[in-house]
C-alpha positions in Angstrom: -36.3 -138.2 -117.5 -37.6 -136.0 -114.7 -38.0 -132.4 -115.5 -36.2 -130.1 -113.0 -38.4 -127.3 -111.5 -37.2 -123.7 -111.9 -36.2 -122.5 -108.4 -37.6 -119.1 -109.2 -40.9 -120.6 -110.1 -41.2 -122.7 -107.0 -40.2 -119.8 -104.8 -43.3 -118.0 -105.8 -45.4 -120.4 -103.8 -43.8 -119.8 -100.4 -45.7 -119.5 -97.1 -46.5 -115.7 -97.5 -47.9 -116.2 -101.0 -49.9 -119.3 -99.9 -51.4 -117.2 -97.1 -52.4 -114.6 -99.7 -53.7 -117.4 -102.0 -56.1 -118.5 -99.2 -58.2 -115.4 -99.9 -58.7 -116.5 -103.5 -59.8 -119.9 -102.3 -62.0 -118.4 -99.6 -63.9 -116.0 -101.9 -66.3 -118.6 -103.6 -67.0 -120.2 -100.2 -67.8 -116.8 -98.7 -70.2 -116.1 -101.6 -71.8 -119.5 -101.1 -72.2 -119.0 -97.4 -73.8 -115.6 -97.9 -76.1 -116.7 -100.7 -77.4 -119.5 -98.4 -77.8 -117.3 -95.4 -75.1 -118.8 -93.2 -74.2 -115.5 -91.5 -72.2 -116.8 -88.6 -70.1 -119.2 -90.8 -69.5 -116.3 -93.2 -68.2 -114.0 -90.5 -65.9 -116.8 -89.1 -64.4 -117.5 -92.6 -64.1 -113.8 -93.3 -62.2 -113.4 -90.0 -59.8 -116.1 -91.1 -59.3 -114.3 -94.5 -58.6 -111.0 -92.7 -56.1 -112.9 -90.5 -54.2 -114.2 -93.5 -54.2 -110.7 -94.9 -52.4 -109.5 -91.8 -50.0 -112.5 -91.7 -48.9 -112.7 -95.3 -46.9 -109.4 -95.3 -45.6 -110.0 -91.8 -44.5 -113.5 -92.7 -42.8 -112.3 -95.9 -40.7 -109.7 -94.1 -39.9 -112.2 -91.3 -38.7 -114.9 -93.6 -37.1 -112.5 -96.2 -39.5 -113.6 -98.9 -40.8 -110.2 -99.9 -41.3 -110.2 -103.7 -42.9 -108.3 -106.5 -45.0 -111.3 -107.3 -46.3 -111.5 -103.7 -47.1 -107.8 -103.6 -49.1 -108.0 -106.9 -50.8 -111.2 -105.7 -51.8 -109.5 -102.5 -53.4 -106.6 -104.5 -55.5 -108.9 -106.6 -56.6 -110.8 -103.4 -57.6 -107.4 -101.8 -59.8 -106.5 -104.8 -61.5 -109.9 -104.9 -62.0 -109.9 -101.1 -63.5 -106.4 -101.1 -65.9 -107.2 -104.0 -66.8 -110.5 -102.3 -67.6 -108.7 -99.0 -69.8 -106.1 -100.8 -71.9 -108.7 -102.6 -72.1 -111.1 -99.6 -73.2 -108.4 -97.2 -75.9 -107.3 -99.7 -77.2 -110.9 -99.6 -77.0 -111.3 -95.9 -77.9 -107.9 -94.6 -79.8 -106.0 -97.4 -81.5 -103.6 -95.1 -78.3 -102.4 -93.5 -76.5 -102.2 -96.8 -79.4 -100.3 -98.4 -79.4 -97.8 -95.5 -75.7 -97.3 -95.6 -75.4 -97.4 -99.4 -73.3 -94.2 -99.6 -70.6 -95.5 -97.3 -70.7 -98.9 -99.0 -70.0 -97.2 -102.3 -67.1 -95.2 -100.8 -65.5 -98.5 -99.6 -66.0 -100.3 -103.0 -64.7 -97.2 -104.8 -61.7 -97.0 -102.5 -60.7 -100.5 -103.8 -61.5 -100.1 -107.5 -60.3 -96.6 -108.2 -56.6 -97.0 -107.3 -56.6 -100.3 -109.2 -58.1 -98.6 -112.2 -55.5 -95.8 -112.0 -52.7 -98.4 -111.9 -54.1 -100.3 -114.9 -54.4 -97.1 -116.9 -50.9 -95.8 -116.2 -48.9 -99.0 -115.7 -51.0 -101.7 -117.2 -51.2 -103.5 -113.9 -52.6 -103.3 -110.4 -50.6 -101.2 -108.0 -49.3 -102.8 -104.8 -48.2 -99.9 -102.5 -49.6 -101.2 -99.2 -49.4 -97.8 -97.7 -49.8 -97.1 -94.0 -53.1 -95.4 -94.7 -54.4 -98.5 -96.6 -53.4 -100.7 -93.7 -55.3 -98.4 -91.3 -58.3 -98.4 -93.7 -58.4 -102.2 -93.9 -58.1 -102.6 -90.1 -60.9 -100.0 -89.5 -63.1 -101.4 -92.2 -62.7 -105.0 -91.0 -63.4 -104.1 -87.3 -66.3 -101.8 -88.1 -68.0 -104.5 -90.3 -68.2 -106.9 -87.3 -69.5 -104.2 -85.0 -72.2 -103.1 -87.5 -73.4 -106.6 -88.5 -73.4 -107.9 -85.0 -75.7 -105.2 -83.7 -73.2 -102.6 -82.6 -72.9 -98.9 -83.5 -72.9 -97.8 -87.2 -70.6 -94.7 -86.9 -67.3 -96.7 -86.9 -68.3 -98.1 -90.3 -68.9 -94.6 -91.6 -65.6 -93.4 -90.3 -63.9 -96.4 -91.8 -65.5 -95.6 -95.2 -64.0 -92.1 -95.1 -60.6 -93.5 -94.1 -60.8 -95.9 -97.0 -61.6 -93.2 -99.6 -58.8 -90.9 -98.3 -56.3 -93.8 -98.5 -57.5 -94.5 -102.0 -56.9 -90.9 -103.1 -53.4 -91.1 -101.6 -52.7 -94.2 -103.7 -54.0 -92.4 -106.9 -51.8 -89.4 -106.3 -48.8 -91.8 -105.8 -49.6 -93.5 -109.1 -49.7 -90.1 -110.8 -46.3 -89.1 -109.4 -44.4 -92.3 -110.0 -42.8 -92.9 -113.4 -42.6 -96.7 -113.0 -44.6 -99.1 -110.8 -43.3 -99.8 -107.4 -44.3 -102.1 -104.5 -44.5 -101.4 -100.8 -44.6 -97.6 -100.9 -45.2 -96.5 -97.3 -46.9 -93.1 -98.0 -47.3 -90.1 -100.3 -44.7 -88.3 -98.2 -42.1 -90.9 -99.0 -42.8 -90.6 -102.8 -42.7 -86.8 -102.7 -39.4 -86.8 -100.9 -38.0 -89.3 -103.4 -39.2 -87.2 -106.4 -37.7 -84.1 -104.9 -34.4 -85.9 -104.3 -34.3 -86.9 -108.0 -34.5 -83.3 -109.2 
């Protein structure tokens, strides 16, 4: 007798979550390309990964498939992607990474610290997707291409500062919230909600 699939289980693997899942699949390939020195192929695949990061949330909202599972999956994908980028760039462009080590550390910290705060308080990664994090991701992605393709360095440094400020906002949000929430737009929204509950 054929076993019926749970509709709630199958709905987890909708188009938005498959787009997010692409970043998990891409990570080992990005590492392999970087280790073997295929810089152009690495940048192309990374661009596709960035594109899926932009499309997954948009697709979820457009199709009405926004879910807690999708938000958490996206947060895990972000952590893996950021760590993959840091290691891959060290292999491909060690001189630039060594020279810009302070800003590289800021970007890596901006990914790890909010995640650590969420794990400590809620036992799970947070998945706020604040406006500031979206700005940080866009500025970091664009500035990486500028820097590694021979452009100016200063946009990367500005992006690193934006990333760490966005991370601090997420940490403060975690401290203020009593229970984990997804898709929190900003600290201002949380403060307003907390004041309204008093």
